[in-house]
C-alpha positions in Angstrom: 6.0 6.8 13.9 4.8 10.4 13.6 1.9 11.0 15.9 0.1 14.7 16.1 0.4 17.5 14.1 2.9 19.5 15.9 5.7 16.4 15.2 4.7 16.5 11.6 4.8 20.2 11.3 8.2 20.1 12.9 9.5 17.6 10.1 8.0 19.6 7.5 9.9 22.8 8.8 13.2 21.0 8.9 12.6 19.5 5.2 11.9 23.4 4.2 14.9 24.3 6.0 17.0 21.5 4.5 15.4 22.6 0.9 16.4 26.2 1.5 20.0 25.4 2.2 20.2 23.1 -0.8 18.4 25.2 -3.5 18.3 28.8 -1.8 14.4 28.8 -2.0 11.2 28.7 0.1 9.6 25.3 -0.8 5.9 24.2 -0.7 6.0 21.1 1.2 3.5 18.0 0.8 2.9 14.9 2.4 1.4 11.5 1.4 0.6 8.4 3.7 1.6 4.8 3.3 -1.2 2.3 4.2 -1.8 -0.5 5.9 -4.3 -3.2 4.3 -6.6 -4.7 7.0 -8.0 -7.2 4.8 -8.4 -8.5 0.9 -5.0 -9.3 -0.4 -4.2 -9.8 -4.1 -7.7 -8.6 -4.8 -7.3 -5.3 -6.0 -5.6 -6.2 -9.6 -8.4 -9.0 -9.9 -11.2 -6.2 -9.8 -12.1 -7.3 -6.1 -12.7 -5.8 -2.9 -10.1 -4.4 -0.1 -10.2 -2.7 3.1 -7.0 -0.7 3.5 -6.5 2.2 6.0 -3.8 5.3 5.7 -1.1 5.5 8.4 0.9 8.3 9.7 3.9 7.0 8.0 4.6 9.2 4.9 6.6 10.7 2.4 7.2 14.5 2.4 7.9 16.3 -0.8 9.4 20.0 -0.8 9.2 21.5 -4.1 9.9 24.9 -5.7 9.9 26.3 -9.5 13.2 26.6 -11.7 13.6 28.9 -14.5 14.3 26.1 -17.1 12.8 22.8 -18.0 14.9 20.7 -15.4 13.5 18.6 -13.1 16.0 18.1 -10.1 15.0 15.4 -7.6 16.8 14.8 -4.4 16.4 12.1 -1.6 17.3 12.9 2.0 17.1 8.9 2.5 19.7 8.1 0.0 21.6 11.7 0.0 21.4 11.4 -3.8 20.3 14.0 -6.2 19.6 13.6 -10.3 18.8 15.9 -13.0 16.2 15.3 -15.8 15.0 17.2 -18.7 11.0 17.3 -18.8 11.2 17.3 -22.3 13.3 14.1 -22.5 12.5 12.2 -19.7 13.7 8.4 -20.0 11.6 6.0 -22.0 12.4 2.9 -19.5 13.3 2.4 -15.9 16.6 2.3 -14.4 16.0 0.1 -11.3 16.8 3.3 -9.1 14.6 5.1 -6.5 14.2 7.8 -9.0 12.1 5.5 -10.8 9.2 6.2 -8.9 9.0 10.1 -9.4 10.1 9.9 -13.2 7.6 7.4 -13.7 5.0 9.9 -12.2 6.4 12.9 -13.9 6.3 11.1 -17.4 3.0 9.6 -16.9 1.4 13.1 -15.8 3.1 14.9 -18.9 1.6 12.1 -21.2 -1.9 12.8 -19.7 -1.8 16.3 -20.7 -0.3 18.1 -17.6 1.9 20.9 -18.3 4.7 20.4 -15.6 7.1 23.0 -15.0 10.7 22.6 -13.9 11.4 22.1 -10.3 13.7 21.2 -7.4 12.1 18.4 -5.7 13.5 17.3 -2.2 11.9 13.9 -1.3 12.4 12.4 2.5 9.9 9.7 4.2 9.6 7.4 7.1 7.5 4.5 5.5 9.6 1.1 6.1 10.7 0.1 2.9 10.1 -3.5 1.5 7.8 -4.0 4.3 4.4 -4.1 2.4 3.2 -0.8 3.8 3.3 1.1 0.1 6.5 3.5 0.6 6.2 3.1 -3.1 2.7 4.7 -3.6 3.6 7.4 -0.8 6.6 8.6 -3.2 4.3 8.5 -6.2 1.2 10.4 -4.9 3.4 12.8 -2.7 5.5 13.6 -6.0 2.6 13.9 -8.4 0.4 15.9 -6.1 3.7 18.4 -5.6 4.5 18.7 -9.5 0.6 19.3 -10.3 0.1 22.0 -7.2 3.4 23.8 -8.4 2.4 23.8 -12.4 -0.9 25.5 -11.2 -2.8 22.3 -12.5 -6.2 21.3 -11.0 -5.7 18.1 -9.0 -8.3 15.1 -9.3 -7.6 13.0 -6.6 -9.1 9.7 -8.3 -7.4 10.8 -11.5 -3.9 11.3 -9.8 -4.2 7.7 -8.1 -5.2 6.0 -11.6 -2.1 8.1 -13.1 0.5 6.8 -10.1 -0.7 3.2 -10.5 -0.1 3.5 -14.2 3.2 4.7 -13.6 4.0 2.0 -11.2 2.5 -0.4 -13.7 4.1 0.7 -17.0 7.4 2.4 -16.1 8.5 0.9 -12.8 7.4 -2.4 -13.5 5.2 -3.6 -10.6 1.7 -4.8 -11.9 0.0 -3.6 -8.5 -3.5 -2.9 -8.3 -5.0 0.3 -7.6 -5.2 -0.1 -3.6 -2.1 1.6 -2.5 -2.4 4.8 -4.8 -6.3 5.3 -4.1 -5.6 5.1 -0.2 -2.8 7.2 0.1 -5.1 9.9 -2.0 -8.4 9.6 -0.2 -7.5 8.4 3.2 -9.4 9.5 6.4 -8.5 10.1 9.9 -9.8 7.1 12.1 -11.3 5.4 8.9 -10.8 2.5 6.8 -11.9 2.3 3.3 -13.8 -0.3 1.6 -13.2 0.0 -1.8 -14.5 -1.8 -5.2 -11.4 -2.0 -7.4 -13.8 -2.1 -10.5 -15.9 0.6 -9.8 -14.0 2.6 -7.5 -16.9 3.1 -5.4 -16.0 3.3 -1.8 -17.3 3.7 2.0 -15.2 4.8 5.0 -15.8 2.5 8.1 -14.9 4.0 11.5 -12.2 2.2 13.4 -13.4 2.9 16.6 -14.0 0.5 19.8 -11.5 -0.6 22.1 -9.2 -2.2 19.5 -5.6 -0.7 18.0 -4.1 -1.3 14.8 -0.4 -2.8 15.6 1.8 -3.3 12.9 4.6 -6.2 13.4 7.6 -5.6 11.1 9.4 -9.1 10.1 12.2 -7.0 9.2 12.5 -9.7 6.0 12.6 -6.9 3.1 11.0 -7.9 -0.2 10.7 -5.8 -3.6 7.5 -6.7 -5.6 9.0 -4.8 -8.9 8.3 -7.9 -10.8 9.3 -11.8 -9.6 6.8 -13.4 -7.5 4.3 -10.9 -7.2 3.8 -10.5 -11.3 3.9 -14.5 -11.4 0.5 -14.5 -9.0 -0.8 -12.1 -11.5 -0.2 -13.9 -14.6 -1.7 -17.1 -12.8 -4.7 -15.2 -12.0 -5.2 -14.3 -15.7 -4.8 -17.7 -16.4 -7.7 -18.6 -14.4 -9.8 -15.8 -16.0 -9.1 -17.4 -19.6 -10.0 -20.5 -18.6 -13.5 -19.4 -17.1 -14.0 -17.0 -19.9 -14.3 -20.4 -21.8 -17.1 -21.5 -20.0 -18.8 -18.5 -18.4 -19.8 -15.5 -20.5 -19.3 -12.0 -19.1 -16.3 -13.0 -17.1 -13.7 -10.0 -17.1 -11.9 -10.9 -13.9 -11.9 -13.3 -10.9 -14.0 -10.8 -9.4 -16.8 -12.4 -11.5 -16.5 -15.8 -10.4 -18.1 -17.3 -7.6 -17.4 -20.1 -5.1 -20.3 -22.0 -6.9 -18.3 -21.5 -10.5 -15.3 -22.8 -9.3 -16.8 -25.9 -7.8 -18.6 -26.7 -11.0 -16.1 -25.7 -13.5 -12.6 -25.6 -11.4 -12.0 -29.4 -11.5 -9.9 -29.4 -14.8 -8.0 -26.4 -13.7 -4.1 -27.1 -13.2 -3.8 -27.4 -9.3 -1.7 -24.2 -8.7 -3.9 -22.0 -10.9 -7.3 -23.8 -8.7 -5.6 -22.5 -5.6 -4.8 -19.3 -6.9 -8.5 -18.8 -7.9 -9.8 -20.3 -4.8 -8.0 -17.5 -2.5 -9.2 -14.6 -4.6 -12.6 -15.9 -4.5 -12.8 -16.5 -0.9 -11.0 -13.3 -0.2 -13.4 -11.2 -1.7 -16.0 -12.6 0.2 -14.2 -12.3 3.5 -13.7 -8.3 3.1 -17.7 -8.0 2.6 -18.1 -10.1 5.5 -15.4 -8.3 7.4 -17.1 -4.7 6.7 -20.4 -5.9 7.8 -18.7 -7.2 11.0 -16.8 -3.6 11.5 -20.2 -2.0 11.0 -21.7 -3.7 13.6 -18.5 -3.5 16.0 -18.3 -7.4 16.0 -14.3 -7.3 16.4 -14.6 -10.9 17.4 -16.0 -11.7 13.7 -13.5 -9.2 11.8 -10.7 -10.9 13.7 -11.9 -14.5 12.4 -11.9 -13.4 9.0 -8.3 -11.8 9.1 -7.2 -15.3 10.6 -8.8 -16.9 7.8 -7.4 -14.7 5.0 -3.7 -15.2 6.4 -4.7 -19.2 6.2 -5.4 -18.9 2.5 -2.6 -16.4 1.5 -0.2 -19.1 3.1 -1.9 -22.4 1.7 -3.5 -21.3 -1.4 -1.8 -18.1 -2.8 1.5 -19.1 -1.2 2.9 -15.6 -0.8 3.6 -15.5 2.8 6.9 -16.9 4.4 8.4 -18.7 7.6 8.4 -15.4 9.4 5.4 -14.1 8.6 3.7 -17.2 9.9 5.8 -17.1 13.1 4.6 -13.7 13.5 1.1 -14.4 13.2 1.4 -17.7 15.5 2.7 -15.5 18.3 -0.1 -13.3 17.8 -2.3 -16.0 18.2 -1.1 -16.7 21.5 -1.3 -13.5 23.0 -4.2 -12.2 25.0 -6.6 -9.4 23.8 -5.9 -10.5 20.3 -8.9 -10.2 17.8 -7.2 -11.2 14.7 -3.9 -11.2 12.9 -2.5 -11.6 9.2 0.1 -10.7 6.8 -0.4 -7.6 5.0 0.9 -6.1 1.4 2.5 -8.3 -1.5 3.8 -10.9 0.9 7.1 -12.6 0.6 8.1 -10.8 3.8 7.0 -7.4 5.3 4.6 -7.0 8.1 1.4 -8.4 9.8 -1.5 -6.5 10.8 -2.8 -7.2 14.1 -6.2 -6.0 15.5 -5.5 -6.0 19.6 -7.5 -4.8 22.4 -6.1 -1.5 23.7 -5.3 -2.4 27.2 -3.1 -5.6 26.1 -1.3 -3.8 23.3 2.0 -3.3 25.7 2.0 -7.0 26.7 1.4 -7.8 22.9 4.4 -5.7 22.0 6.7 -7.6 24.6 5.7 -10.9 24.3 5.4 -11.1 20.4 8.9 -9.2 19.9 10.4 -11.3 22.2 9.1 -14.8 20.9 10.3 -13.5 17.3 13.5 -12.3 18.2 14.0 -15.6 20.3 13.0 -17.8 17.4 14.6 -15.8 14.6 17.5 -13.7 16.1 15.9 -10.4 14.2 14.5 -7.7 16.2 11.1 -6.8 15.0 9.9 -3.2 14.7 6.4 -3.4 16.2 4.1 0.2 15.6 0.9 0.8 17.2 -1.1 3.1 14.6 -4.5 4.5 13.9 -5.9 5.8 10.5 -4.1 8.8 9.0 -5.6 11.4 6.4 -4.5 11.0 2.5 -2.2 13.5 0.9 -2.3 17.2 1.8 0.1 20.2 1.8 1.7 20.9 5.2 3.7 23.7 4.5 
């Protein structure tokens, strides 16, 4: 995992050299991070609360202008290159990795941004399908690069919202604002407590003796449709139900535990459990933020464990590999808390581990997971990183 400015600068320099070989020009280079969500899962698209942190895995975008209206997009990860006419961008997604870039270019143009023809070279090290938001990392890096090259004023809040819109409307994944927001607004050493309705946020220091340890189950998932979108539809069904009984209900954010107890008995069982998760998860995020502010990591870890149980039982977005990883973490020494992170159905767990226990944690959890599943997990020790920026 990238660590320290020197390594990141070296990677940017290598990308710039590769760009010059391909396109014969010196590029500007930008990077945008992936993220891990400490707590607050499937609450963002319900206007609720989340607590993500940007991480040092990132997408880098090298860009230079062209003399025509062509957008040339190349991926180092896939060794593929595609060309698009900025004046006639595709109307619908292709199911290709380039959808994330083209969706952003299209959405920026529709918002009034006057983009210019460009050669764009992209590479990234955010694990794909792991729930660490590789998609938002690509979107923010590409969007920032396109706007900067065109000399457009960059408003990070607007950029995050437009990138979310691109993923919702062009890519077809009905994600909330969390991923794009933290990729653009992240700060080194701090998590963000984000109100996904008002977009008000505050930064919370991740200090003390704990480290963030991400365990990748190596079970890949795609959230551009399928179960993820179905969960959102189930939440919306819950909103429609409660709006019939309570004035002013616009999202599950507006429904209290008391409301659920009073009116929820007539809900279909599945919809009731989806609502119960979101309502209780919002409460857990606020409690976790309070615990973090007073450096009570034990209380924070308790909220993490409760979150995983709710995601597993009520929201049903976990899987056997994620549950095993959380179980193994619970058996290790020095672990404050563990939970799945991201959309679910595979991907990663996030663990809050005492610094002096990290090495033993990696060994015991890694070996236990491989012994039970036959898969070798990837385990990353990380800290909170900064948001999108120009690096060269």
